[in-house]
N, C-alpha and C positions, 0 to 999 in steps of 0.2 A: 388558508390557501394563498398561494402567490397570485398577485394580480396580473392581468393580461396574459395568463397562461404561461408564465415564466417558470416552468417546472421541467424536471428531467424527463418525465413521461411525455410532456408536450413536445420535447425536443427529439423524441423517438426512442428513448431508453427507459425500460421498466425494470427497476430493481426487484420488484415482485416476480417478474418473469424469470429473471436471472436466478433467483432463489428456487423457483419451481423447477427449472432445468436441472439444477444441482440435485434436487430431490429425485427427479426422474432418472438421473444417471447413477444414483447411489447403488441400486441393485446390480447394475452392470459392472460397476467398479468393484464392488464387494465380491462379485463372482470370480474375480481374478486374484483375489487375496492369496498370498502364499505365506509360509512360515516366517519369511523375513519382514513382512509388513508390520509396523508398529503404530499403534494409535488409530484414530478414526479418520474417515474421509471428510474433507471439507475444511481442514486446518490451513494455516498460512503456508506451511511447507509439509510435504509428505515425508514420512520417515521409513527407512529400510535398514535392517540390521546387517552390518558387515560381519559381525561376530558377537560374542557375548559382551563386549565392552564398548563397541563403536557403532554409531548410527550414521547413515547418510541422510541428509535433509535436502529436499529438492523442491524447486518452485518454478513454474512457467507463467509468463505473462506477456502483455504487449503494451506499447505506448498508447495505442488507441487513437482517437480522432484529434488529439492534441497535435499530431503530425500535420494536419491540414493547416492549422494556424502557424505552426512553426515553419513550414515550408514557405508560406506567404512572407513571414518575417525574416527569413534567412537564418533561422535559429535551430536547424536540425541537429547540430552538435549537442544542444541542450537536451533534445529528445533521446539521443544516445545515452547521455548521463542518466536520464529518467529511467530507462529500461534497466541498466545495470544496478542502479541504486534500489529500484523497486524490488528486484529479485534478491539482492543481498539483504535488504530489510526484512523480506519475508522469511528467508532462511535464518536470519539472526533471531527471530522470535522463539526459536527452539534452543537458543544458546550456541548454535553451530557457528563455526568459522567457515567462510566461503572458500571453496577449493577452485572451482572453475566455472566459466560462463560460456554458453553457446548461443549464437544468434541466428535469426532467420529474417532476411530482407526480401520482400516481394513487391512487384509492381507490374503494370502492363508493359511498360518499357523502362528498363533499368537506366538510371542516370548515374554513372560511376561516381561523380562528385558528391551526390547526395548520399550514396552508400558509404563513402569515405568519411563524410561528416558524422554520420550516425555511429559508425564503428569507432572513430576517434573519440567521440563523446563517451561511449561506453568504456573505452580503454582508460580514459582519465580517471573514472571512478574505480575501475578494477585495479589499476596500479596502486591507488591509495589504499585499497582494501586488501592487497596481497592476493588477489583473485585472478587466476590465469584465464585468458581467452584461448580456448582450444581450437576454435574454428566455428563453422556454421554453414549456412546455405543461402545463396542468392538466387531467387527464382524470378524469371521473366514470364508473366502470365497474361498476355493480351486477352481481353474478353472477360476476365474476372475482375480486374481492377480498373477503375475509371482512369481516363487520361490524366497524366501528371500527378496522380496520387500514388502512395506507397504505404507499406505496412512494415513494422519492425517488431519482432517478437524475440524472446530469449528465455533461456533456462539457466538457473544458477543451482549448483550442487555444493553442499557444505558437509562438514563433519563435526559430530558432537559425541562426547563420551556419554554413556548411559547415566553415569553418576553425576553428570553436569547438565543433564537435559532440563530445559525449562518447558513445562507443559500446563501450568496453571493449576494443577491438582492440589498444590499446597496452599493456595490462596485461601484466606479465612476472614471472617468478620473482624473488622477493626484495622485490617491492612489499608494502606492508602494508595491512591493512583497518582503516580508522578507523570507529568506530561512533558514531552520533548517538542519544542516549537517547530513548526513547519516553515518552509521558505515561501509559502503561498499556496496556490491551488494544487501543486504537484502535478499529477497526471490523471486525475479522475474528475468526471463531471464536464468534460470538454464538449460533449454534444450540446449541452445547455449553453456553455460559454460561446460556442460558435453561433448558436441561434441569437444570442444577445449582441454579439459583435456584428453579425451580418457582413455587409460589404464596407463597413466604416473603417477608418484608420485604426490600426492595431498597436496598442502599447505593449510591446513585448516585455519590457522590464516589469510591468505590472502583472501581466497574465501568464508569462511563460517561464519564470525561473524554474530550474530543474528540481526534481525531487531530492531532498536531502538524504544522504546516506548516513544512517544512525549507528553504524557498526562501532565506531570509536566511542561514542557515548554509551552504548550498551556495554562494551568492554569495561569502560571506566566505572560504570554503575555497579556491575557485577563484582568488581574487585573490592568494593567497600560496602556492599549491601546484599542482603539475601533477596535476590530478584526471583519472585515466585510466578510471575506471568508477564508476557510481553505481547503487545498488539500493535500491528502496523495499521495506521488509520488511512484506509483507501476508500473505495466506493462503499457507501453505507455509513460513512462518517464515524465519529467517535463511538456513538452508542452501538452501531451495528458491528463494529470490529472488536471493541473491548468485550462485548458480551460473548464473543466466540471463545475466549480463553478463560472464562470464569467457571468454576465448578458448579454442579447442580446445587441449588438451594442458597447460593450466594450471589447477590447482585451488587451493583455499584450506583452510587449517587454522585453525579458530576456537577460541579459548579461552573457554569459558563462565564461567570464574571471573574474567574480567578486569573485570567490572562488577557492581554491586549491582542486583538486580532490584527493580522497584516492588512494593509490598505485595500487589497484586492477584494476582501470580503465585504468591506463597506461599499466598494464599487458594485459588487453583485447585488447588494441590497438596494442600491440606488437605481438599478436597472429593473427592479420589480420582483426580485427573488425574495420570498418571505422567509422569516426566521426559521420556521419549521423545516422548510425545504433546504435552507443552508445547512442546518444541522444534520439532515437526513442524507444529503448527497456529498457534502464537502467536509474537509478536515477542520475548518474554521480556525486554523492557527495551531493545531496540535497534530503533528504527524506521526507520533509514536507514544504509546503508553506503557508504563512499567508498574507492576503491583509489587509493593515492598512493605515490610512491617513499619509501622509508624516510627519505631525507635531507630530505624536505619535511614531516616530522612536527613539529608545533609543540608548545610546552609544555602547552597545554590539550587536546590531542587524546587521545582514548581509543582506543588501539590494541587491537583485539580479535582480530587474526589476521594471517596472512602467506600470500602466494601461494607455492606449491611445485610443482615438477614431479612427475609420477607420482601425483598425487592426482586422483581422479575427482570432479569437482564440488566439493562442500564437505564436509569432515570435521570432527569435533569432536576436540579435543586429548585429551579424557579417554575417548574411545571405546575 
């Protein structure tokens, strides 16, 4: 256990409750299923068939409470980048290329300068990814949002051919897990980070670097390797997210000593966040995982784990 109550749950966020909500929504979502829907509910990106050859991949998310600290630090542009990168990363787990992005900004009172910063940050990432921003919605909702706070949400839609779909189903015992390094915390776990920071001075360079967009790395890896599964490491950490893309009967053992963590995770530990909580909530330095055959590993690849039989989900090698 983390000492001094330095846990995500103590900060007001329960990953277990989030999982329970998904399960309660499953029946309602499945009741709307049409012939175009491909795959199961609860993946990183939903899939919908355009025709026999092409699938749309779509994902919606928000920046979350990172916005509170970013506004204090004058770093809202980074949160715009967070949102676009997060959505593109989710869609890319299917092998899809991003097509377009839509955003939603809401506040009790709209500050135009803040909206511009957020959208410009998203545009920086979208331009680099070849993803168009089609538009969105700006909502002024007094009485719903607290004074001076705002919310930023967005949807990314991409396109993938059926014969190029990455869905984890071909992953097998003996494959390895390649880790792609994170820039730091990215955009998950900030209710806990805010609790730790309190009213103290804020080190934006340590805590707030934006989410890395992994699209180019995924493209490059797929050109030279048989990529069988892709996982975006967000809330729930490496174990919670990698497990989502592994087939039944196949698990992974991950070696947490295989990479050096960014300094921010040492800072979190120094604030009283225990190792098990770090692994459960944060990416601890790996923002994306790819499952490939061992024979496809290149000289620059960071191998962090291996798929094994008899393992339930994802286990740590030092457990």
